[in-house]
C-alpha positions as CSV (number, residue, x, y, z in Angstrom):
1,M,141.4,71.6,-89.3
2,K,138.5,69.3,-90.2
3,T,139.0,65.7,-91.2
4,L,137.2,64.5,-94.3
5,E,135.8,61.0,-94.0
6,A,135.1,59.1,-97.2
7,Q,134.3,55.5,-98.0
8,V,137.0,53.4,-99.6
9,F,135.8,51.1,-102.4
10,A,137.7,48.0,-103.4
11,P,138.3,47.5,-107.2
12,S,135.6,45.6,-108.9
13,V,136.5,42.0,-109.6
14,A,133.3,41.3,-111.6
15,Y,134.1,43.8,-114.4
16,H,134.3,42.3,-117.9
17,R,135.5,44.4,-120.8
18,P,132.7,44.9,-123.3
19,E,133.1,43.0,-126.5
20,T,132.3,44.5,-129.8
21,Q,129.7,42.6,-131.8
22,P,129.7,42.4,-135.6
23,Y,127.2,44.6,-137.4
24,V,124.1,42.7,-138.5
25,L,122.2,44.3,-141.3
26,S,118.4,44.0,-140.8
27,T,115.1,45.7,-141.1
28,S,115.5,46.9,-137.5
29,S,119.2,48.0,-137.7
30,A,119.3,50.1,-140.8
31,A,117.3,53.1,-142.0
32,I,114.9,52.7,-144.9
33,G,117.1,54.9,-147.1
34,T,120.2,52.8,-146.3
35,L,118.4,49.6,-147.3
36,F,117.1,51.1,-150.5
37,S,120.5,52.5,-151.5
38,S,121.6,49.0,-152.4
39,P,120.0,47.5,-155.5
40,A,120.5,43.9,-154.2
41,I,118.7,44.8,-150.9
42,K,116.0,46.7,-152.7
43,A,115.3,43.6,-154.8
44,I,115.1,41.5,-151.6
45,I,112.6,43.9,-150.0
46,L,110.4,44.1,-153.1
47,K,110.5,40.3,-153.5
48,H,108.9,39.8,-150.1
49,I,106.8,42.9,-149.8
50,P,106.1,44.4,-153.2
51,Q,103.9,47.1,-151.7
52,A,107.0,48.5,-150.0
53,A,108.0,50.2,-153.3
54,F,106.3,53.3,-152.0
55,L,109.2,53.7,-149.5
56,A,111.6,54.5,-152.3
57,S,109.5,57.6,-153.0
58,L,110.2,59.0,-149.6
59,T,113.7,60.1,-150.6
60,G,114.6,63.4,-148.9
61,K,112.0,63.0,-146.1
62,A,113.2,62.5,-142.5
63,V,111.3,59.2,-142.3
64,Y,113.6,57.8,-145.0
65,T,116.8,58.6,-143.2
66,T,115.8,58.1,-139.5
67,N,113.3,55.3,-139.4
68,T,113.7,51.6,-139.9
69,M,111.2,49.3,-141.7
70,R,110.4,47.8,-138.3
71,D,109.6,51.3,-137.0
72,L,107.1,51.8,-139.7
73,S,105.7,48.3,-139.4
74,E,104.4,49.3,-136.0
75,T,102.5,52.1,-137.5
76,I,101.3,50.4,-140.8
77,P,101.5,46.6,-140.2
78,T,99.2,45.9,-143.1
79,L,101.7,47.5,-145.6
80,L,104.8,46.1,-143.8
81,P,103.7,42.9,-142.2
82,P,106.1,41.5,-139.6
83,A,106.2,38.1,-141.4
84,G,107.5,39.8,-144.5
85,L,110.1,41.7,-142.5
86,D,111.2,38.4,-141.0
87,A,111.7,36.9,-144.5
88,I,113.7,40.0,-145.6
89,D,115.9,39.7,-142.5
90,K,116.5,36.0,-143.3
91,D,117.7,36.9,-146.8
92,L,119.8,39.8,-145.5
93,A,121.6,37.5,-143.2
94,A,122.6,35.4,-146.2
95,L,123.7,38.5,-148.2
96,P,127.5,38.9,-148.7
97,T,128.9,42.0,-147.1
98,S,130.0,43.2,-150.5
99,E,126.3,43.8,-151.2
100,Y,125.9,46.0,-148.1
101,P,125.3,49.7,-148.6
102,S,128.4,51.8,-148.7
103,D,129.3,54.1,-145.8
104,D,129.8,57.1,-148.1
105,Q,126.1,57.9,-148.6
C-alpha cells in the first residue's frame, strides 16, 4: 500500500467576507437603452449633450442594449465628450431612485 503525502494548509485568517456595494447609476454602469428608458434620465442626458439624441434611434440594435455611453465615448469622443458624461453622472448621483429605470424592461 502506498502512502499519499499532501500538504496541510491552515485556515486563512486574513479572509474578509465581501460586502455588497449599493448600485450607482452612471454612464459607465448602465446600458444606453436603460438610461433612455427613463424620461427623467433622458432629459438629463439631452441637457448636457444635446447631440446624444441620436442614441434614442438605436432602439433594437445591440449597441443600445450592451454598450454604455462611456463605451461609445471612447469611439466617438467628439459626440459624447467625457466632460459631458461627467456632468451627466453628477446629475444622476442626485437623482432619486424613484426615477431610476424599472427592472422589468
